[in-house]
C-alpha positions in Angstrom: 80.3 -2.3 -174.7 80.9 -2.6 -170.9 78.5 -2.2 -168.1 79.5 -0.4 -165.0 79.8 -2.1 -161.5 76.7 -1.0 -159.6 76.9 -0.2 -155.9 74.8 2.0 -153.6 76.4 5.0 -152.3 76.3 6.6 -148.8 73.1 8.3 -149.7 71.5 5.1 -150.8 71.6 6.3 -154.4 72.6 3.7 -157.0 76.2 4.3 -158.2 77.9 2.8 -161.2 81.6 2.5 -161.1 83.9 2.5 -164.1 87.4 1.2 -163.1 90.4 2.6 -164.9 92.4 -0.5 -163.8 91.0 -3.9 -164.7 92.8 -5.6 -161.6 90.8 -3.2 -159.4 87.6 -4.3 -161.0 88.6 -7.9 -160.7 89.4 -7.4 -156.9 86.0 -5.7 -156.3 84.2 -8.4 -158.0 85.7 -11.1 -155.9 84.8 -9.2 -152.8 81.2 -8.7 -154.1 81.0 -12.6 -154.6 81.8 -13.2 -151.0 78.6 -11.4 -149.8 76.0 -13.6 -148.3 73.5 -12.5 -151.0 75.7 -13.9 -153.6 76.5 -17.3 -151.7 74.0 -19.4 -153.7 76.6 -19.4 -156.5 73.8 -18.8 -159.2 74.9 -15.2 -159.7 77.8 -14.2 -161.8 79.9 -11.2 -162.5 81.3 -10.2 -165.9 84.0 -7.6 -166.3 83.7 -5.9 -169.7 85.5 -2.9 -171.3 84.1 0.2 -172.8 85.7 3.3 -174.3 86.8 6.4 -172.3 84.4 8.6 -174.3 81.3 6.7 -173.2 82.5 6.5 -169.6 83.2 10.2 -169.3 79.8 11.1 -171.0 78.1 9.1 -168.3 80.3 10.3 -165.3 79.4 14.0 -166.4 75.8 13.5 -166.6 73.8 14.3 -163.5 70.8 12.3 -162.1 70.6 9.6 -164.9 67.2 7.9 -164.8 67.5 4.2 -163.8 64.1 3.2 -165.4 62.8 2.1 -162.0 60.1 3.7 -160.1 60.2 4.3 -156.5 57.7 2.2 -154.4 56.3 4.9 -152.2 56.4 8.2 -154.2 56.2 6.9 -157.8 59.1 9.0 -158.8 61.6 7.6 -161.5 64.8 6.7 -159.6 68.1 8.2 -160.7 71.7 7.0 -160.4 75.3 8.5 -160.9 78.3 7.2 -162.6 81.9 7.5 -161.1 85.4 6.7 -162.4 87.6 4.7 -160.0 91.2 5.4 -160.6 93.8 2.8 -159.6 96.6 3.5 -157.0 99.1 4.5 -159.7 96.7 7.0 -161.2 95.9 8.4 -157.7 99.6 8.8 -157.0 100.2 10.5 -160.2 97.3 13.0 -159.8 98.7 13.8 -156.3 102.2 14.4 -157.8 100.7 16.8 -160.4 98.6 18.6 -157.8 101.6 19.1 -155.7 103.8 20.4 -158.6 101.1 22.8 -159.6 100.9 24.2 -156.0 104.5 24.5 -155.9 104.6 26.5 -159.2 101.8 28.9 -157.9 103.7 29.5 -154.7 106.9 30.3 -156.6 105.0 32.6 -159.0 103.4 34.4 -156.1 106.8 34.9 -154.5 108.2 36.7 -157.6 
């Protein structure tokens, strides 16, 4: 099974990314390896796959416990999961949205 790509979101909350396109995952891993904290060369990144059912189950879950406890408050930290679509998928979604809007406008005009 695959592990998601872990980043910290704008709020500082851990966020796991599932990429729909393996090339996007590879590109992100190469950028990540360029960070100063990864410069020692002892770290490694592995890109693995998982099934869509598992990814969607985690993406739809809210405030998933990480198992870590906050240093100051003692609360269990939570994280979120996100799907990252590739450029092709984003373009297709935009086209579908535009088609749906055009249909609703035509329907409203009748």
